[in-house]
C-alpha positions as a Markdown table, in Angstrom:
| # | Residue | x | y | z |
|---|---|---|---|---|
| 1 | Unk | 92.3 | 112.8 | 117.4 |
| 2 | Unk | 94.0 | 112.3 | 120.6 |
| 3 | Unk | 97.9 | 113.3 | 120.2 |
| 4 | Unk | 99.8 | 110.9 | 121.6 |
| 5 | Unk | 103.4 | 110.8 | 122.1 |
| 6 | Unk | 103.5 | 106.9 | 123.0 |
| 7 | Unk | 105.4 | 106.2 | 119.3 |
| 8 | Unk | 107.7 | 109.0 | 119.1 |
| 9 | Unk | 110.9 | 107.7 | 118.2 |
| 10 | Unk | 110.4 | 104.2 | 118.8 |
| 11 | Unk | 110.9 | 101.8 | 115.6 |
| 12 | Unk | 107.7 | 100.1 | 114.6 |
| 13 | Unk | 107.8 | 97.3 | 111.9 |
| 14 | Unk | 103.8 | 97.7 | 110.0 |
| 15 | Unk | 103.7 | 93.8 | 108.4 |
| 16 | Unk | 101.5 | 93.8 | 105.4 |
| 17 | Unk | 99.7 | 96.6 | 103.5 |
| 18 | Unk | 96.5 | 96.8 | 101.9 |
| 19 | Unk | 94.2 | 99.5 | 103.5 |
| 20 | Unk | 94.7 | 99.2 | 107.0 |
| 21 | Unk | 98.7 | 98.8 | 106.9 |
| 22 | Unk | 98.9 | 101.3 | 104.6 |
| 23 | Unk | 96.8 | 103.4 | 107.2 |
| 24 | Unk | 98.4 | 102.3 | 110.2 |
| 25 | Unk | 101.8 | 102.9 | 108.5 |
| 26 | Unk | 101.2 | 106.8 | 107.7 |
| 27 | Unk | 99.2 | 107.2 | 111.3 |
| 28 | Unk | 102.7 | 106.0 | 112.9 |
| 29 | Unk | 105.0 | 108.2 | 111.0 |
| 30 | Unk | 102.6 | 111.1 | 111.7 |
| 31 | Unk | 103.0 | 110.0 | 115.4 |
| 32 | Unk | 107.0 | 110.5 | 115.2 |
| 33 | Unk | 107.2 | 106.6 | 115.1 |
| 34 | Unk | 110.2 | 105.3 | 112.9 |
| 35 | Unk | 108.4 | 102.9 | 110.8 |
| 36 | Unk | 109.7 | 100.2 | 108.6 |
| 37 | Unk | 107.1 | 98.9 | 106.1 |
| 38 | Unk | 107.2 | 95.1 | 105.0 |
| 39 | Unk | 104.7 | 93.7 | 102.1 |
| 40 | Unk | 105.0 | 90.9 | 100.2 |
| 41 | Unk | 104.1 | 92.9 | 96.8 |
| 42 | Unk | 106.9 | 93.4 | 94.1 |
| 43 | Unk | 107.7 | 97.3 | 95.1 |
| 44 | Unk | 106.7 | 98.4 | 91.1 |
| 45 | Unk | 103.4 | 96.4 | 91.5 |
| 46 | Unk | 102.6 | 98.1 | 94.9 |
| 47 | Unk | 101.3 | 101.9 | 94.9 |
| 48 | Unk | 100.7 | 101.7 | 98.3 |
| 49 | Unk | 104.8 | 101.2 | 99.2 |
| 50 | Unk | 105.6 | 103.7 | 96.7 |
| 51 | Unk | 103.4 | 106.5 | 98.4 |
| 52 | Unk | 104.7 | 105.5 | 101.9 |
| 53 | Unk | 108.6 | 106.1 | 100.4 |
| 54 | Unk | 107.9 | 109.4 | 98.9 |
| 55 | Unk | 106.5 | 110.3 | 102.6 |
| 56 | Unk | 110.2 | 108.9 | 104.0 |
| 57 | Unk | 109.2 | 105.8 | 105.4 |
| 58 | Unk | 111.3 | 102.9 | 105.2 |
| 59 | Unk | 109.7 | 99.8 | 102.4 |
| 60 | Unk | 111.0 | 96.7 | 101.8 |
| 61 | Unk | 108.8 | 94.5 | 99.6 |
| 62 | Unk | 108.7 | 91.5 | 97.6 |
| 63 | Unk | 109.8 | 89.1 | 100.4 |
| 64 | Unk | 109.5 | 89.1 | 104.2 |
| 65 | Unk | 113.4 | 88.4 | 105.1 |
| 66 | Unk | 113.6 | 87.5 | 108.5 |
| 67 | Unk | 116.8 | 89.2 | 109.4 |
| 68 | Unk | 114.3 | 92.3 | 109.3 |
| 69 | Unk | 113.8 | 91.5 | 113.1 |
| 70 | Unk | 117.6 | 92.2 | 114.1 |
| 71 | Unk | 116.5 | 95.7 | 114.3 |
| 72 | Unk | 115.3 | 96.5 | 117.9 |
| 73 | Unk | 112.0 | 96.9 | 117.2 |
| 74 | Unk | 109.6 | 97.9 | 120.0 |
| 75 | Unk | 105.8 | 96.7 | 117.9 |
| 76 | Unk | 104.8 | 94.8 | 115.2 |
| 77 | Unk | 101.5 | 96.0 | 113.8 |
| 78 | Unk | 100.2 | 93.3 | 111.7 |
| 79 | Unk | 97.8 | 93.3 | 108.8 |
| 80 | Unk | 95.1 | 91.1 | 110.3 |
| 81 | Unk | 94.7 | 88.6 | 107.6 |
| 82 | Unk | 98.4 | 87.3 | 108.1 |
| 83 | Unk | 98.6 | 84.4 | 110.5 |
| 84 | Unk | 100.4 | 84.0 | 113.8 |
| 85 | Unk | 102.2 | 81.0 | 112.0 |
| 86 | Unk | 103.9 | 83.4 | 109.7 |
| 87 | Unk | 107.8 | 82.8 | 110.5 |
| 88 | Unk | 108.7 | 87.3 | 111.0 |
| 89 | Unk | 105.3 | 86.9 | 113.4 |
| 90 | Unk | 106.4 | 83.9 | 115.2 |
| 91 | Unk | 110.1 | 85.6 | 115.6 |
| 92 | Unk | 108.8 | 88.6 | 117.0 |
| 93 | Unk | 106.8 | 87.0 | 119.6 |
| 94 | Unk | 109.7 | 85.1 | 120.4 |
| 95 | Unk | 111.6 | 88.2 | 121.1 |
| 96 | Unk | 109.1 | 89.4 | 123.3 |
| 97 | Unk | 107.8 | 92.3 | 120.3 |
| 98 | Unk | 104.4 | 93.0 | 121.2 |
| 99 | Unk | 102.2 | 92.4 | 117.9 |
| 100 | Unk | 99.4 | 94.3 | 117.2 |
| 101 | Unk | 96.5 | 95.1 | 114.7 |
| 102 | Unk | 95.7 | 98.3 | 113.6 |
| 103 | Unk | 92.5 | 98.5 | 115.6 |
| 104 | Unk | 94.5 | 98.9 | 118.6 |
| 105 | Unk | 95.7 | 102.3 | 117.6 |
| 106 | Unk | 92.5 | 103.3 | 116.4 |
| 107 | Unk | 91.3 | 102.8 | 119.9 |
| 108 | Unk | 94.6 | 104.8 | 121.4 |
| 109 | Unk | 93.9 | 108.1 | 118.9 |
| 110 | Unk | 90.3 | 107.8 | 119.4 |
| 111 | Unk | 88.3 | 110.8 | 121.2 |
| 112 | Unk | 84.9 | 109.5 | 120.6 |
| 113 | Unk | 83.5 | 106.2 | 121.6 |
| 114 | Unk | 83.4 | 103.1 | 119.9 |
| 115 | Unk | 80.8 | 100.6 | 119.4 |
| 116 | Unk | 82.6 | 97.0 | 118.1 |
| 117 | Unk | 80.6 | 94.3 | 116.2 |
| 118 | Unk | 81.7 | 90.8 | 116.1 |
| 119 | Unk | 80.2 | 87.6 | 115.4 |
| 120 | Unk | 80.4 | 84.8 | 112.7 |
| 121 | Unk | 77.7 | 86.2 | 110.4 |
| 122 | Unk | 75.7 | 89.6 | 110.2 |
| 123 | Unk | 78.5 | 91.8 | 111.0 |
| 124 | Unk | 78.5 | 94.1 | 108.4 |
| 125 | Unk | 74.4 | 94.2 | 108.1 |
| 126 | Unk | 74.3 | 94.8 | 112.0 |
| 127 | Unk | 77.0 | 97.5 | 112.0 |
| 128 | Unk | 75.2 | 99.1 | 109.1 |
| 129 | Unk | 71.8 | 98.7 | 111.0 |
| 130 | Unk | 73.0 | 100.1 | 114.2 |
| 131 | Unk | 75.2 | 103.6 | 112.2 |
| 132 | Unk | 71.9 | 104.1 | 110.3 |
| 133 | Unk | 69.7 | 104.1 | 113.9 |
| 134 | Unk | 72.2 | 106.2 | 115.5 |
| 135 | Unk | 72.1 | 108.5 | 112.5 |
| 136 | Unk | 68.6 | 108.7 | 112.4 |
| 137 | Unk | 68.3 | 109.9 | 116.2 |
| 138 | Unk | 71.4 | 111.7 | 116.9 |
| 139 | Unk | 71.2 | 115.4 | 117.7 |
| 140 | Unk | 74.9 | 116.0 | 117.6 |
| 141 | Unk | 78.0 | 114.3 | 115.8 |
| 142 | Unk | 77.6 | 111.3 | 113.4 |
| 143 | Unk | 78.2 | 107.4 | 113.4 |
| 144 | Unk | 81.0 | 106.4 | 111.6 |
| 145 | Unk | 81.4 | 102.8 | 109.9 |
| 146 | Unk | 84.9 | 101.3 | 110.3 |
| 147 | Unk | 86.9 | 98.8 | 110.9 |
| 148 | Unk | 86.6 | 95.2 | 109.0 |
| 149 | Unk | 83.5 | 97.0 | 107.2 |
| 150 | Unk | 86.0 | 98.6 | 104.5 |
| 151 | Unk | 87.0 | 101.7 | 106.3 |
| 152 | Unk | 90.1 | 101.5 | 108.3 |
| 153 | Unk | 89.6 | 102.2 | 112.0 |
| 154 | Unk | 92.6 | 104.3 | 112.6 |
| 155 | Unk | 91.7 | 106.2 | 109.4 |
| 156 | Unk | 88.4 | 107.0 | 110.1 |
| 157 | Unk | 89.5 | 107.5 | 114.1 |
| 158 | Unk | 92.2 | 110.3 | 112.7 |
| 159 | Unk | 89.1 | 112.4 | 111.3 |
| 160 | Unk | 86.2 | 111.6 | 114.0 |
| 161 | Unk | 85.1 | 114.5 | 116.4 |
| 162 | Unk | 84.4 | 114.2 | 120.2 |
| 163 | Unk | 80.6 | 114.1 | 119.3 |
| 164 | Unk | 81.2 | 111.2 | 116.9 |
| 165 | Unk | 80.8 | 107.4 | 117.4 |
| 166 | Unk | 83.0 | 104.8 | 115.8 |
| 167 | Unk | 80.9 | 102.0 | 114.7 |
| 168 | Unk | 83.5 | 99.4 | 114.1 |
| 169 | Unk | 83.1 | 96.1 | 112.9 |
| 170 | Unk | 85.8 | 93.4 | 114.3 |
| 171 | Unk | 87.0 | 90.1 | 112.6 |
| 172 | Unk | 88.5 | 87.4 | 115.0 |
| 173 | Unk | 91.5 | 88.0 | 113.1 |
| 174 | Unk | 91.8 | 91.8 | 114.3 |
| 175 | Unk | 90.5 | 91.0 | 117.8 |
| 176 | Unk | 93.4 | 88.6 | 118.5 |
| 177 | Unk | 95.8 | 92.2 | 118.0 |
| 178 | Unk | 94.3 | 94.2 | 120.6 |
| 179 | Unk | 95.9 | 94.8 | 124.3 |
| 180 | Unk | 94.0 | 98.0 | 125.6 |
| 181 | Unk | 90.9 | 98.4 | 122.9 |
| 182 | Unk | 87.7 | 99.3 | 125.0 |
| 183 | Unk | 84.3 | 99.7 | 123.4 |
| 184 | Unk | 81.8 | 101.1 | 125.5 |
| 185 | Unk | 79.1 | 99.0 | 123.6 |
| 186 | Unk | 79.9 | 95.6 | 121.9 |
| 187 | Unk | 77.8 | 93.2 | 120.1 |
| 188 | Unk | 78.4 | 89.3 | 119.4 |
| 189 | Unk | 75.9 | 88.7 | 116.8 |
| 190 | Unk | 76.3 | 85.0 | 116.9 |
| 191 | Unk | 78.9 | 82.5 | 117.0 |
| 192 | Unk | 79.8 | 79.2 | 114.2 |
| 193 | Unk | 82.8 | 77.3 | 113.5 |
| 194 | Unk | 84.6 | 79.4 | 110.7 |
| 195 | Unk | 88.4 | 80.3 | 109.7 |
| 196 | Unk | 89.6 | 77.3 | 111.4 |
| 197 | Unk | 92.3 | 76.9 | 109.2 |
| 198 | Unk | 93.5 | 80.3 | 110.9 |
| 199 | Unk | 92.5 | 79.5 | 114.5 |
| 200 | Unk | 93.1 | 75.8 | 114.9 |
| 201 | Unk | 90.2 | 74.9 | 116.5 |
| 202 | Unk | 86.6 | 76.7 | 117.3 |
| 203 | Unk | 87.5 | 76.7 | 120.5 |
| 204 | Unk | 90.3 | 79.1 | 119.7 |
| 205 | Unk | 88.3 | 81.0 | 117.3 |
| 206 | Unk | 85.6 | 81.2 | 120.0 |
| 207 | Unk | 88.3 | 83.0 | 122.3 |
| 208 | Unk | 89.8 | 85.5 | 119.8 |
| 209 | Unk | 85.5 | 86.9 | 119.2 |
| 210 | Unk | 85.5 | 86.8 | 123.1 |
| 211 | Unk | 88.5 | 89.3 | 123.2 |
| 212 | Unk | 85.9 | 91.8 | 122.2 |
| 213 | Unk | 84.9 | 92.6 | 126.1 |
| 214 | Unk | 88.1 | 92.0 | 128.0 |
| 215 | Unk | 88.8 | 95.5 | 129.0 |
| 216 | Unk | 85.1 | 96.2 | 129.5 |
| 217 | Unk | 83.4 | 97.5 | 132.6 |
| 218 | Unk | 80.2 | 97.4 | 134.4 |
| 219 | Unk | 80.0 | 101.0 | 132.9 |
| 220 | Unk | 79.8 | 99.7 | 129.2 |
| 221 | Unk | 77.3 | 97.2 | 127.6 |
| 222 | Unk | 77.9 | 93.9 | 126.0 |
| 223 | Unk | 75.2 | 93.0 | 123.8 |
| 224 | Unk | 74.5 | 88.9 | 123.2 |
| 225 | Unk | 72.5 | 86.8 | 121.4 |
| 226 | Unk | 70.4 | 84.8 | 123.5 |
| 227 | Unk | 69.2 | 82.4 | 121.6 |
| 228 | Unk | 72.7 | 80.6 | 121.3 |
| 229 | Unk | 73.7 | 78.8 | 124.7 |
| 230 | Unk | 77.5 | 79.3 | 124.2 |
| 231 | Unk | 77.1 | 83.0 | 124.4 |
| 232 | Unk | 74.6 | 82.1 | 127.7 |
| 233 | Unk | 77.6 | 80.6 | 129.3 |
| 234 | Unk | 79.9 | 83.1 | 128.0 |
| 235 | Unk | 78.0 | 85.9 | 129.5 |
| 236 | Unk | 79.2 | 84.8 | 132.8 |
| 237 | Unk | 82.5 | 85.6 | 132.2 |
| 238 | Unk | 82.3 | 89.4 | 131.7 |
| 239 | Unk | 82.6 | 92.5 | 133.5 |
| 240 | Unk | 80.2 | 94.4 | 131.4 |
| 241 | Unk | 76.6 | 94.7 | 131.8 |
| 242 | Unk | 74.8 | 92.0 | 129.6 |
| 243 | Unk | 71.9 | 93.0 | 127.2 |
| 244 | Unk | 70.5 | 89.8 | 125.4 |
| 245 | Unk | 68.2 | 89.8 | 122.3 |
| 246 | Unk | 66.8 | 86.8 | 120.8 |
| 247 | Unk | 64.2 | 85.9 | 118.1 |
| 248 | Unk | 63.4 | 83.0 | 120.0 |
| 249 | Unk | 61.6 | 84.0 | 122.9 |
| 250 | Unk | 61.0 | 86.9 | 125.3 |
| 251 | Unk | 64.1 | 88.3 | 127.2 |
| 252 | Unk | 65.2 | 91.3 | 129.1 |
| 253 | Unk | 66.7 | 93.2 | 126.3 |
| 254 | Unk | 65.5 | 93.2 | 122.5 |
| 255 | Unk | 63.3 | 90.2 | 121.2 |
| 256 | Unk | 60.6 | 89.0 | 118.6 |
| 257 | Unk | 57.5 | 87.7 | 120.0 |
| 258 | Unk | 54.0 | 87.2 | 117.8 |
| 259 | Unk | 55.7 | 89.1 | 114.8 |
| 260 | Unk | 56.6 | 92.1 | 116.7 |
| 261 | Unk | 60.1 | 93.6 | 117.8 |
| 262 | Unk | 60.2 | 94.5 | 121.3 |
| 263 | Unk | 62.8 | 96.0 | 123.7 |
| 264 | Unk | 62.0 | 95.3 | 127.1 |
| 265 | Unk | 58.3 | 95.1 | 126.4 |
| 266 | Unk | 58.1 | 98.5 | 124.6 |
| 267 | Unk | 56.7 | 97.4 | 120.8 |
| 268 | Unk | 59.3 | 98.7 | 119.0 |
| 269 | Unk | 57.6 | 97.8 | 115.3 |
| 270 | Unk | 56.3 | 94.8 | 113.7 |
| 271 | Unk | 58.9 | 92.3 | 112.0 |
| 272 | Unk | 57.3 | 92.5 | 108.3 |
| 273 | Unk | 58.3 | 96.4 | 108.3 |
| 274 | Unk | 61.8 | 95.4 | 108.0 |
| 275 | Unk | 63.3 | 96.5 | 104.9 |
| 276 | Unk | 65.4 | 93.0 | 104.3 |
| 277 | Unk | 63.6 | 89.3 | 104.7 |
| 278 | Unk | 64.9 | 86.7 | 106.7 |
| 279 | Unk | 64.8 | 85.6 | 110.6 |
| 280 | Unk | 69.2 | 86.0 | 110.5 |
| 281 | Unk | 68.2 | 89.8 | 109.7 |
| 282 | Unk | 65.3 | 90.0 | 112.6 |
| 283 | Unk | 67.9 | 88.8 | 115.0 |
| 284 | Unk | 70.2 | 91.5 | 113.5 |
| 285 | Unk | 67.5 | 94.0 | 113.8 |
| 286 | Unk | 67.1 | 93.3 | 117.3 |
| 287 | Unk | 70.8 | 93.9 | 118.4 |
| 288 | Unk | 71.0 | 97.1 | 116.1 |
| 289 | Unk | 67.9 | 98.0 | 118.4 |
| 290 | Unk | 69.4 | 97.3 | 121.5 |
| 291 | Unk | 72.2 | 99.4 | 120.4 |
| 292 | Unk | 70.0 | 102.4 | 119.8 |
| 293 | Unk | 68.0 | 102.1 | 122.9 |
| 294 | Unk | 71.5 | 101.6 | 125.0 |
| 295 | Unk | 72.4 | 105.1 | 123.6 |
| 296 | Unk | 68.8 | 106.5 | 123.9 |
| 297 | Unk | 67.5 | 106.6 | 120.4 |
| 298 | Unk | 64.0 | 107.4 | 120.2 |
| 299 | Unk | 61.7 | 104.6 | 118.7 |
| 300 | Unk | 60.6 | 106.5 | 116.1 |
| 301 | Unk | 64.0 | 107.0 | 114.7 |
| 302 | Unk | 64.5 | 103.2 | 115.0 |
| 303 | Unk | 61.6 | 102.5 | 113.3 |
| 304 | Unk | 62.7 | 105.0 | 110.2 |
| 305 | Unk | 66.2 | 103.6 | 110.3 |
| 306 | Unk | 64.9 | 100.0 | 110.1 |
| 307 | Unk | 62.1 | 100.1 | 108.0 |
| 308 | Unk | 63.7 | 102.1 | 105.0 |
| 309 | Unk | 66.8 | 99.6 | 105.7 |
| 310 | Unk | 67.5 | 97.8 | 102.2 |
| 311 | Unk | 70.7 | 95.5 | 102.9 |
| 312 | Unk | 74.2 | 95.9 | 102.6 |
| 313 | Unk | 75.7 | 95.3 | 99.1 |
| 314 | Unk | 75.8 | 91.4 | 98.3 |
| 315 | Unk | 74.5 | 90.9 | 101.4 |
| 316 | Unk | 70.7 | 89.6 | 101.0 |
| 317 | Unk | 70.3 | 92.8 | 99.2 |
| 318 | Unk | 67.4 | 93.8 | 97.6 |
| 319 | Unk | 68.3 | 94.5 | 93.4 |
| 320 | Unk | 64.7 | 95.4 | 91.5 |
| 321 | Unk | 61.7 | 94.2 | 90.5 |
| 322 | Unk | 59.9 | 93.8 | 87.3 |
| 323 | Unk | 58.1 | 92.0 | 85.6 |
| 324 | Unk | 56.3 | 90.8 | 88.9 |
| 325 | Unk | 59.7 | 89.2 | 89.6 |
| 326 | Unk | 62.1 | 90.3 | 92.5 |
| 327 | Unk | 65.5 | 89.9 | 92.7 |
| 328 | Unk | 68.4 | 89.7 | 95.3 |
| 329 | Unk | 71.7 | 89.6 | 95.5 |
| 330 | Unk | 73.5 | 87.8 | 98.5 |
| 331 | Unk | 76.9 | 86.9 | 96.7 |
| 332 | Unk | 78.4 | 87.2 | 100.1 |
| 333 | Unk | 76.8 | 83.8 | 101.0 |
| 334 | Unk | 80.1 | 82.1 | 100.7 |
| 335 | Unk | 79.4 | 79.1 | 102.9 |
| 336 | Unk | 76.5 | 76.9 | 103.5 |
| 337 | Unk | 75.5 | 78.3 | 106.5 |
| 338 | Unk | 74.9 | 81.9 | 105.2 |
| 339 | Unk | 73.0 | 80.3 | 102.1 |
| 340 | Unk | 70.8 | 78.7 | 104.9 |
| 341 | Unk | 70.2 | 81.8 | 106.8 |
| 342 | Unk | 69.2 | 83.5 | 103.4 |
| 343 | Unk | 67.0 | 80.7 | 102.3 |
| 344 | Unk | 64.9 | 81.4 | 105.2 |
| 345 | Unk | 63.6 | 84.7 | 104.5 |
| 346 | Unk | 61.7 | 83.8 | 101.0 |
| 347 | Unk | 58.5 | 81.4 | 100.4 |
| 348 | Unk | 60.3 | 78.4 | 98.8 |
| 349 | Unk | 57.2 | 77.6 | 96.3 |
| 350 | Unk | 58.5 | 81.1 | 94.8 |
| 351 | Unk | 62.2 | 80.9 | 95.0 |
| 352 | Unk | 64.5 | 80.1 | 92.6 |
| 353 | Unk | 67.9 | 79.7 | 93.7 |
| 354 | Unk | 71.4 | 80.7 | 92.3 |
| 355 | Unk | 74.2 | 78.8 | 93.8 |
| 356 | Unk | 77.6 | 77.7 | 93.3 |
| 357 | Unk | 81.6 | 78.1 | 93.2 |
| 358 | Unk | 84.7 | 77.1 | 94.4 |
| 359 | Unk | 85.1 | 73.4 | 95.3 |
| 360 | Unk | 86.9 | 73.1 | 98.6 |
| 361 | Unk | 86.5 | 69.4 | 98.6 |
| 362 | Unk | 82.9 | 69.6 | 101.0 |
| 363 | Unk | 79.6 | 67.9 | 100.2 |
| 364 | Unk | 76.3 | 69.7 | 100.5 |
| 365 | Unk | 74.2 | 67.4 | 102.6 |
| 366 | Unk | 73.6 | 69.8 | 105.2 |
| 367 | Unk | 72.0 | 71.9 | 102.7 |
| 368 | Unk | 69.3 | 69.9 | 102.1 |
| 369 | Unk | 66.7 | 70.6 | 104.6 |
| 370 | Unk | 67.1 | 74.5 | 104.0 |
| 371 | Unk | 66.5 | 73.6 | 99.8 |
| 372 | Unk | 63.3 | 71.3 | 100.5 |
| 373 | Unk | 60.3 | 73.0 | 98.8 |
| 374 | Unk | 62.2 | 75.6 | 96.9 |
| 375 | Unk | 60.9 | 75.6 | 93.0 |
| 376 | Unk | 63.9 | 75.8 | 91.5 |
| 377 | Unk | 68.0 | 76.0 | 91.0 |
| 378 | Unk | 70.3 | 77.3 | 88.7 |
| 379 | Unk | 73.5 | 76.2 | 89.1 |
| 380 | Unk | 77.2 | 77.0 | 88.0 |
| 381 | Unk | 80.9 | 76.9 | 89.0 |
| 382 | Unk | 82.8 | 73.8 | 90.2 |
| 383 | Unk | 80.2 | 72.8 | 92.7 |
| 384 | Unk | 77.4 | 72.8 | 90.6 |
| 385 | Unk | 77.5 | 68.6 | 90.2 |
| 386 | Unk | 77.5 | 68.5 | 93.8 |
| 387 | Unk | 74.9 | 71.0 | 94.4 |
| 388 | Unk | 72.3 | 69.1 | 92.0 |
| 389 | Unk | 72.9 | 65.9 | 94.1 |
| 390 | Unk | 71.5 | 68.0 | 97.3 |
| 391 | Unk | 69.0 | 69.7 | 95.0 |
| 392 | Unk | 67.9 | 66.0 | 93.7 |
| 393 | Unk | 67.6 | 65.0 | 97.1 |
| 394 | Unk | 65.7 | 68.2 | 98.5 |
| 395 | Unk | 63.3 | 66.8 | 95.8 |
| 396 | Unk | 63.7 | 69.9 | 93.4 |
| 397 | Unk | 62.3 | 69.2 | 90.2 |
| 398 | Unk | 63.8 | 72.1 | 87.7 |
| 399 | Unk | 67.7 | 71.9 | 87.9 |
| 400 | Unk | 69.2 | 74.3 | 85.7 |
| 401 | Unk | 72.7 | 75.1 | 84.8 |
| 402 | Unk | 74.6 | 78.0 | 83.7 |
| 403 | Unk | 78.2 | 79.0 | 83.0 |
| 404 | Unk | 78.6 | 81.5 | 85.8 |
| 405 | Unk | 76.2 | 83.8 | 87.8 |
| 406 | Unk | 75.9 | 86.3 | 85.2 |
| 407 | Unk | 74.5 | 83.5 | 82.4 |
| 408 | Unk | 72.6 | 82.3 | 85.3 |
| 409 | Unk | 70.1 | 85.0 | 85.5 |
| 410 | Unk | 68.3 | 84.6 | 82.0 |
| 411 | Unk | 68.0 | 81.3 | 83.1 |
| 412 | Unk | 66.5 | 81.5 | 86.2 |
| 413 | Unk | 64.2 | 84.2 | 84.1 |
| 414 | Unk | 63.0 | 81.9 | 81.7 |
| 415 | Unk | 62.0 | 79.4 | 84.6 |
| 416 | Unk | 59.9 | 82.2 | 86.6 |
| 417 | Unk | 56.5 | 82.8 | 87.1 |
| 418 | Unk | 54.8 | 86.3 | 88.3 |
| 419 | Unk | 55.4 | 86.8 | 91.9 |
| 420 | Unk | 58.6 | 84.6 | 92.2 |
| 421 | Unk | 61.9 | 85.8 | 93.7 |
| 422 | Unk | 65.6 | 85.0 | 92.0 |
| 423 | Unk | 68.3 | 84.9 | 94.5 |
| 424 | Unk | 71.6 | 84.5 | 94.1 |
| 425 | Unk | 73.2 | 82.9 | 97.5 |
| 426 | Unk | 76.0 | 80.9 | 96.0 |
| 427 | Unk | 77.0 | 78.7 | 99.5 |
| 428 | Unk | 80.7 | 78.9 | 97.8 |
| 429 | Unk | 83.6 | 81.0 | 97.7 |
| 430 | Unk | 83.5 | 83.0 | 94.2 |
| 431 | Unk | 87.6 | 82.3 | 93.4 |
| 432 | Unk | 86.9 | 79.7 | 90.9 |
| 433 | Unk | 85.0 | 82.2 | 88.3 |
| 434 | Unk | 85.4 | 85.8 | 90.0 |
| 435 | Unk | 88.3 | 87.6 | 92.4 |
| 436 | Unk | 86.2 | 88.3 | 94.9 |
| 437 | Unk | 82.7 | 88.0 | 95.9 |
| 438 | Unk | 82.0 | 91.7 | 95.5 |
| 439 | Unk | 82.7 | 91.5 | 91.4 |
| 440 | Unk | 80.4 | 88.0 | 91.4 |
| 441 | Unk | 77.8 | 90.0 | 93.1 |
| 442 | Unk | 78.1 | 93.1 | 90.5 |
| 443 | Unk | 78.3 | 91.1 | 87.4 |
| 444 | Unk | 75.1 | 89.1 | 88.6 |
| 445 | Unk | 73.0 | 92.6 | 89.4 |
| 446 | Unk | 74.6 | 94.2 | 86.0 |
| 447 | Unk | 73.0 | 91.3 | 84.2 |
| 448 | Unk | 69.6 | 91.6 | 85.9 |
| 449 | Unk | 70.0 | 95.0 | 84.8 |
| 450 | Unk | 70.4 | 94.1 | 81.2 |
| 451 | Unk | 67.4 | 91.8 | 81.6 |
| 452 | Unk | 65.6 | 94.3 | 82.8 |
| 453 | Unk | 66.1 | 97.0 | 80.2 |
| 454 | Unk | 65.8 | 94.2 | 77.3 |
| 455 | Unk | 61.8 | 93.6 | 79.0 |
| 456 | Unk | 61.0 | 97.1 | 78.3 |
């Protein structure tokens, strides 16, 4: 990593720990900053705070005293999930203290290029596809996953070599806290309304996503989903060279035509050779192809990576196949849009959908068109009755219920026939029954493997 001296003897407040805050605090300490960490979790329940204290870092836990800012801090590094309405953050802004997120630190110390990926849906899958393509075709160095994908960017950047590439998934929360951050290639997968409780409006949400290109120049490449008119319009407002991708017609970039993926008139591969189903994954693959071609990766390497790609855990992930039934885990589908996209990748006449979860007060009328023709549904959680009403409106005859996602597996299997697909795509958050969507997906997959063993 670059040995920068910008933070020596400067007072820095790290607000919020978790993985990114812990990484930022350690890095700043190593760079010579006078670090204070403030986290809401009590000290005896906070192993990260305990480890930082052992390093000699000042730690304040259990609350967020506003008096902290009576000290002369030069910088606040904020956990991305903490909103800007939080009193300490508001007070820092009032005092003129810069507020950044940990990805900004990663950029400052990185010796290698950064490829940044953002968007509403498909970020993790696209990020992983890109890394797989690069690692399949790079002659030196490694493409290293980082950022919102679960590997703190500042931690990965510290160990990355000059010939490596940081492939960085970026949330709107992270992008609000950048100043100099400058990817050589950036991707926006798509834009839909999301996180409006945090951003206040769709306009502010889109503005946060658009931050990804704010420091890019004509020497850099911005890869955009040309199927979205909003992104076509935004393309006029960047200094970067724009490279489009589209699943809805030929463009001067990566596109789908007659079931074949192309890059600028070069055939890359048939879409049905992708290792994951669905039009949304075609779009993810097109974005990844555009990155691979921009980096000079050979077509054969791109094809090898994408044809062997079987998905990211909990994102339309192929689980197994037994007794001529295929099982997929899309537990990450925590909203209606994500489930709509997953449903688009399967033959509805042979599909059994497992769905349900936390009731946030919304109905499911907009899901009805995507449910039409589905063979059966197995519903669970707080929203099971609302989903049942939507399924009935869609004309689904077989509507079944289970206690939870794992209990839905044998119910779905009993309702299935040879050649069917069983898909968990909940269209709801998991918090009514599970701590997170990962646990929900893990329990679902464990139930599948248990069922498969019992059938042998």
